[in-house]
N, C-alpha and C positions, 0 to 999 in steps of 0.2 A: 429314171435313167440318170439324173444328175447325181443322185446319192450313190448310184452304183458306181459312176465313174469316179466320184470323190473317194470312195471306198478303195477302188482300184488303184488310184493314185497313192492313197497312204500305204497301201500294201506294196507298191513298186518302191516307195522311198524307203520303207522299212526293210524291204528284201536286200536293196543295195547297200544300205548301212550294215546290216547283218552280213552281207556277203564280204564286207571289209573288216569284219570282226567286231563291229560296233554294235551294241544292243539297241535295235530299232524299235522293238516292242513297247519300250517305255515312252516312246512318243504318242502312241495311239489313243491313249485315254484322253489326253488333252485334245487331240485332233477330232475324235468322234463327238465328244461332249461339247467343245467349243464352235467348231466348224460345222459338224453335221447335225448339232442340236439333238443328239441321241440321248435317251434316258441312261442314268448311270448304271443301272443294273444291265441293260441290254449292252452297254459300252464294255462293261466288265467281261461278259460272255463272249463278245466278239474278240476282245483283246486276247483271250486265251486261245481262241481258234487261230488268231494271227501269230501268237507265240510259237506254235509248233513249227510252222515252215520257217519262221525267222530263225528260231534255234537251229533247224537243219541247215540252213544257209551258213550260219557261223560255224557249225560243225565241219561242213565241207571245207571252208576256208582254212580251219586249222589243220585238218587232214592234209590238204594240198601243201601246207607250209611245214608238215612234219612236226608239228608242235604237241602230237598225242603220243604218250608212251602207253600203249595198248595194255601191257601187262598190269599197269597200275589202274588204267581207266575202268575195266570191267568190274572188279571187286568194289572200287571206290563208287562207281556209277550206281551200281545195284544196292549197296549198303546205304548210300546217300538218298536214293529215291525212296526206299522203304521207309527210312527214318523221317524223310521229309513229309511223306504222306501221313505217317503216325502222329508226327510232331503238329501238323495242321489240324488233323482231327482232334487231337488232345486240346489244343489251343482254342479251337471253335467251341468245343464242349464246355471248357472252363469259362470262357467268357460269355457263351450263351446262357450257362446256369448262373452267372452273376448278373447279367441283365434280367434274367427271369425273376430271380429273388427281389431285385429291386422294384419290379413291378407286380409284386404280390404273387408270384408263381405263374404269370401268364407270359408266353412265349410271344413277343410282339415284334422280334427281329430276328432274322434267319442266321446271318453271319457278322456279328459285331465284331470290331477291331479289338485287339488286347490291350486292356488298360496297363497291365504290367509292362508290356513291351513298350507302349507309348511313353509312360512314365520313366522309363530307363533312358528312351531316346532324348526325351525333352530334358532330363537331368543331366545328360552329357554335355549339354550346350552350356558354355560358360556363362556366369551370371544368374540372378534370380528375379530380373525385372525386365522382361521382353514379351513380346506378343507372339502367340502361336497361331498360325493361320492354317485351316483345314478347309480346302476347296471342295472335298466331297466328304462331308461330315457325317452323313448317315445318321446314326443313333447319338451322335455327340459324344463319342467315347473320348475324343481329343480333349475336350471340355472337362469331362470327368477326371482324366489323367492329370490335367493341369491344376484343378482343385486339390486332388489328392496329393500331389507334390508339394504344392504351397503349404498343405497342412503339415506335411512332415518337415520340411525345412524352412518354414517361416518366409518363403518367397513371395513375390508380388507379380507373378507372371499373369498375363492376361490372355484371352483366347477370342478368336473370330471364327465362328463357325458358318460355312457358306453351303447351302444345300438347296437344290431345286425342290419345290413342293410336289415330288411325285406322289401320286394317289395310291393309297394302300388297297390292295385287292378287297372286294367286298366279301369275300368267303374267308379271309384272313382273320386271325384272333384279334390283331391290332384294329381292324376296321369295326368289329364287333365290340370292342372295348370303348369306342368312341374316337379313335384316332383316324382321321380321314386322310392323312398324308404323312409322309417320313418326317417333315419338319416338326409336326406336333409331337411325335414320339421323342425327338431331340430335345425339344423344350422341356417336356415333363421329366426326361431323364436328367437333365442339369438341376432340375428343382429337387428331385429325389436324391440324387447323388449328393448334392450339397448338404441337404438335411441329413443323410446318413453319415457323411464325414464328421459333421459337428456332434452328432449324437455319439459317435464312436469315441470322440476325443474331446470332450466338452472343456477341459482344462486348457489345451493348446490351441483350440480354434475360436476363441473368443472374438478374435480381430479378423478371422478368414472372410474374406469377401467371396460369396456364391452368388451375388446378383448378376443379372444380365439384361440387356435389351434385345428386343426383336425389332428388325428393320427389314422392310421389303422394298424391293426396287420398284419404281413406278415413273410414270411420265411427269413432266415439270407441273408444278402447282399453278402455273401462269397459263392463261388462255391464249389461244391463237388470235393474235390481233392483226395479222397481215391479210389483207384481201385485195384482189384486183378491182380496180375502179367499177367494173361492170357488176361486181358482187354486192356493192353497197346499195342498201334499201332501207326504208324507214323501220322495218322490223328487225334490223340488225342492231340499230342504235341501243335499244335497252339492254342488250346483252353485252355491250362495251362500256356500261357505266362501271363495272367492277372487273378488273383485270385478272382476278383470281377464281379458279374454277370452284363452282357451287358445293362440290362434293368433299373439299378438302377442309381438314380440321385445324384447329390452332397448333396443334403437335406437328401436323405434316409441314406446316409453315416454318415452325421453329427449326425443325431439323434441316430443312433446305437452307435457312439462314445459316445454321452452324457449319454445313458444308461450304457455303459461299464465303464465309469469313475464316475459314480454317479452324474452327473450334472442334476439339475431339468429341466424337459421338458419345464417348463413354464419360464425358465431363459431368460433374455434379450439376444437377438441375432442381431448383426449388420453385414450387408453385405458390404464389401468395395472392392476396386480395388487396387492392388499393382503390379506395372510393368505389367500391363495388365491381371492379374490373379484374379479370384474371390476368396476372403478370407472371412472366417466367423470369427467373434470375438464374443465370449460367455461371458457374465457376465465380460465385462471390462477386457479383457485379461486373464481372468481365463483360457480359452480354446480358441486357434487359430487353425483353420483348413483349408487347401487349397487342393482341389482334382482335380484342373485342370491338363491338360497334359502340357508337356514341361516347367515345372517350372525351372527357372534359379537361379543361385547363387544371383542375384540381388533380387529377390523375398524372398529367405530364409534368406538373410542378413537383409532386411527390416523388416521381421517378428522377427527375434532374437532380433533386437534392441528394439522391443516393450516389451520384457522380459515377455512372457506369461508364466503361470504356466504349462499349457500343449500345446503342438504342435503336430498336427497330418497331415499326408498326405499320399498319395498313393505311394506305391513302385514304380509303372509303371510312376508316375507324374514327376520324375526327368528327365531333358532335356537330360542329358548324363552321362557318367561314371564319368566325372569330378565333376558333382555336387553331384553324390552319395558318392565320395571319400571325397569331403570337407564339407559334411553335417555336421557332428559331430563337426569339427573343427570350422565352423562359429558360432554354438551355444556355443561352449566352450570359445570362444572369447568374444561374446556379451551378452550371457545370459546362463551361465554354469548350473544354477540351474533349468532351463527349462526341464521338463520331456517330451522326445520325443517319438513318437510312429508312426510306419510305418505299413499301412495295406498291 
């Protein structure tokens, strides 16, 4: 019932805007996906149904204000409608065929966006070093277009693809090919498109960056440590010995720290071993982090000698009390300007 009321409210707002000659249908996709948590495909279908009455309201507005020349409207509307349908079918077939070839002849996605259209739109933006954000990335056509355009003009554009992990229908060819959700199709497309672009132009794409990282939204890495006095009992204390959730990896902690410190998630990350411990070096010593257990003074001293701007480690990582006691003194000796952070 609540969803129905919310949908009705959205329709009312869009109708009012269209009644004033303002396109209200463009607000619906954001409303339905962000507020109503509707799946993208379902939202697109509903958006089309909303569009018809919204367009009718806008037409009435223009008719009342005598802004329509009927002699010119009918031929233009008829020709435009026929060509629009034909153009849409042509574009869908062309890009569906492109995607099919990329995946070895398998049809994994019904209605991909146009690579050529997106490449043209992105190319019309001044500059060659900016970030393209696609909040409904689908099969990652925008990423494909960005890499293709960079290959053509030597640009350094980056992309951020955002997509809910909508499950593929079990009867679909994508599911049978091993792709359980849309995100998996998008990731594989970026890999294949990047390889093909380099294969097609090996001489001009030697420095083309086609790499990407996959990040997923999740809860904090830190445990809930706030309890009412009545909730404290003996069985609770062992769980409070470590403030980090048990299922979190060192990479999970690293990316949380990068977010906290304002480090770009696309930054260069090198993984090295110091005294038998895994150490992350981000952006050439801007941030060094170690989340392994039983970290000794030898490891901390070697890290301090590299003079990082930030150093981060877990509180529970220190091998013994001596390491904890000498931690600040080691950095004061070798790298006093390093900002130290203990999780």
